C-alpha positions as CSV (number, residue, x, y, z in Angstrom):
1,M,-5.6,18.2,-5.3
2,T,-4.1,16.5,-2.3
3,T,-6.2,14.9,0.5
4,K,-5.1,13.8,3.9
5,L,-5.0,10.1,4.6
6,T,-4.4,8.7,8.1
7,L,-2.7,5.3,8.4
8,R,-2.3,3.2,11.5
9,L,1.2,1.6,11.4
10,S,3.5,0.3,14.0
11,G,6.1,2.7,15.4
12,Q,9.0,0.6,14.0
13,V,7.5,0.8,10.5
14,I,7.1,4.5,10.7
15,E,10.7,5.0,12.0
16,N,12.1,2.8,9.2
17,A,10.0,4.6,6.6
18,K,11.2,8.0,7.8
19,R,14.8,6.9,7.8
20,F,14.4,5.4,4.3
21,A,12.6,8.5,3.0
22,A,15.3,10.8,4.4
23,S,18.0,8.7,2.7
24,E,16.2,9.2,-0.6
25,N,15.6,12.9,0.0
26,R,11.8,12.3,-0.1
27,S,8.9,12.5,2.2
28,V,7.1,9.4,3.6
29,S,3.9,10.8,1.9
30,S,5.7,10.8,-1.5
31,L,6.8,7.2,-0.9
32,V,3.3,6.1,-0.1
33,E,1.8,8.0,-3.1
34,D,4.4,6.4,-5.4
35,Y,3.6,3.0,-4.0
36,F,-0.1,3.4,-4.5
37,R,0.4,4.7,-8.1
38,R,2.5,1.7,-8.9
39,I,-0.2,-0.7,-7.5
40,A,-2.9,1.1,-9.4
41,A,-0.9,1.0,-12.7
42,T,-0.5,-2.8,-12.5
43,S,-3.9,-3.8,-11.0
44,P,-6.6,-5.2,-13.3
45,L,-9.1,-3.5,-10.9
46,T,-7.8,0.0,-12.0
47,A,-7.1,-0.9,-15.6
48,P,-8.3,1.6,-18.2
49,K,-11.9,1.2,-19.4
50,L,-13.0,1.0,-23.0
51,S,-16.1,2.6,-24.2
52,N,-18.6,0.4,-26.1
53,K,-21.4,2.4,-27.6
54,G,-22.0,4.5,-24.6
55,K,-21.5,1.6,-22.2
56,T,-18.4,1.3,-20.0
57,K,-16.7,-2.1,-20.1
58,V,-13.9,-3.2,-17.8
59,V,-10.9,-4.5,-19.7
60,A,-9.9,-7.1,-17.1
61,K,-11.3,-8.4,-13.8
62,A,-9.1,-9.5,-10.9
63,D,-9.6,-13.0,-9.6
64,P,-9.2,-12.6,-5.8
65,K,-8.2,-16.3,-5.5
66,A,-5.5,-16.1,-8.1
67,S,-2.0,-16.1,-6.7
68,Q,0.0,-13.8,-9.0
69,P,3.6,-12.9,-8.4
70,L,4.2,-9.3,-7.3
71,P,5.5,-6.9,-9.9
72,P,9.3,-6.3,-9.6
73,S,8.8,-2.8,-8.2
74,T,6.5,-4.1,-5.5
75,Q,8.6,-7.2,-4.8
76,S,11.7,-4.9,-4.2
77,L,9.8,-3.3,-1.3
78,V,9.0,-6.6,0.5
79,G,10.7,-6.7,3.9
80,I,12.3,-3.3,3.5
81,L,10.8,-2.0,6.8
82,G,11.9,-5.0,8.8
83,V,8.6,-5.8,10.6
84,T,6.2,-8.7,10.3
85,A,2.4,-8.7,10.2
86,D,2.5,-10.3,13.7
87,D,4.4,-7.3,15.1
88,D,1.8,-5.0,13.6
89,R,-1.1,-7.1,15.0
90,R,0.3,-7.2,18.5
91,E,0.9,-3.5,18.5
92,Y,-2.6,-2.8,17.2
93,R,-4.2,-5.2,19.7
94,A,-2.3,-3.4,22.6
95,H,-3.6,-0.1,21.3
96,L,-7.2,-1.4,21.2
97,E,-6.9,-2.9,24.7
98,A,-5.5,0.3,26.1
99,K,-8.2,2.3,24.5
100,H,-11.2,0.1,25.3
101,L,-10.3,-1.6,28.6
């Protein structure tokens, strides 16, 4: 079953993502889904659970303060879209100001 997800991204990120997806003969949705699957596969928060006499036990817990290196598949995506967090914040702020002021 597929479900719609709305993301708010800067225009430049969207254009770069569309260009990249086209070069890979894929859709932006498939890129995002693949990225989310890879994150889930490597995250202790979504690790498989073991059954213990009817009780569910989490195999590992994530320490939010721990600074762990990104998995190679994720690290390879860093910077691919060519925008910074500041670019995104500025655009979102402008969006909110236009909407509410």
